[in-house]
C-alpha positions in Angstrom: 97.8 124.2 78.4 100.3 122.3 80.6 100.3 120.4 83.8 101.7 122.6 86.5 101.6 120.3 89.6 100.1 117.3 91.2 97.3 117.9 93.7 97.9 115.7 96.6 100.3 112.7 96.9 101.4 110.4 94.1 99.5 107.1 93.6 102.5 105.2 95.0 101.9 106.9 98.4 98.3 105.6 98.2 99.3 102.0 97.7 99.5 101.8 94.0 102.4 99.7 92.9 101.7 99.6 89.1 100.3 101.9 86.4 96.9 100.0 86.7 95.4 101.9 89.6 96.5 105.3 89.5 93.6 108.0 90.1 95.4 111.3 90.3 94.6 115.1 90.2 96.6 117.8 88.6 96.4 121.6 88.3 96.9 123.0 84.8 98.5 126.2 83.7 95.1 127.9 83.1 94.1 127.2 86.6 91.8 124.3 85.8 92.2 120.8 87.1 92.6 117.5 85.2 91.8 114.1 86.9 92.8 110.5 86.1 89.8 108.2 87.1 87.7 105.3 86.1 85.5 106.2 83.2 81.8 105.8 84.3 79.8 107.9 81.9 77.3 105.5 80.7 77.0 103.7 84.1 76.2 107.0 86.0 74.5 109.2 83.3 71.0 108.1 84.3 71.8 108.8 88.0 72.6 112.6 87.3 70.1 115.1 88.7 67.8 116.7 86.2 69.8 119.9 86.0 73.0 118.1 85.3 74.2 116.7 81.9 77.3 115.3 80.0 78.3 116.9 76.8 79.6 114.8 73.8 83.2 116.0 74.7 82.7 115.2 78.5 83.1 112.1 80.6 82.0 111.2 84.1 85.2 109.8 85.9 85.3 108.2 89.3 88.2 109.3 91.6 88.3 107.3 94.9 87.7 109.0 98.1 91.4 108.8 99.4 92.6 110.5 96.3 90.4 113.4 96.9 91.0 113.7 100.5 94.7 113.6 100.3 94.4 116.3 97.5 92.3 118.6 99.5 95.2 120.4 101.3 96.7 121.3 97.9 93.6 122.7 96.4 93.7 126.6 96.5 90.9 128.5 98.2 90.6 130.8 95.3 
């Protein structure tokens, strides 16, 4: 599996001037997506609806609104 492309604009276009605040979204070679965000599994686990869960190998990450909105145009419809 490899990163094929960034979805949206680079963090520098959203005001990040360092590697400390760089949420990002990438499309992978298998068609899945990878995100860089703030790890929040323990903080949000209790907030999940009853029909949602987090496996041992999964994490809840927060990606800020601007990152997703600016990525929206690059996300394929199918």
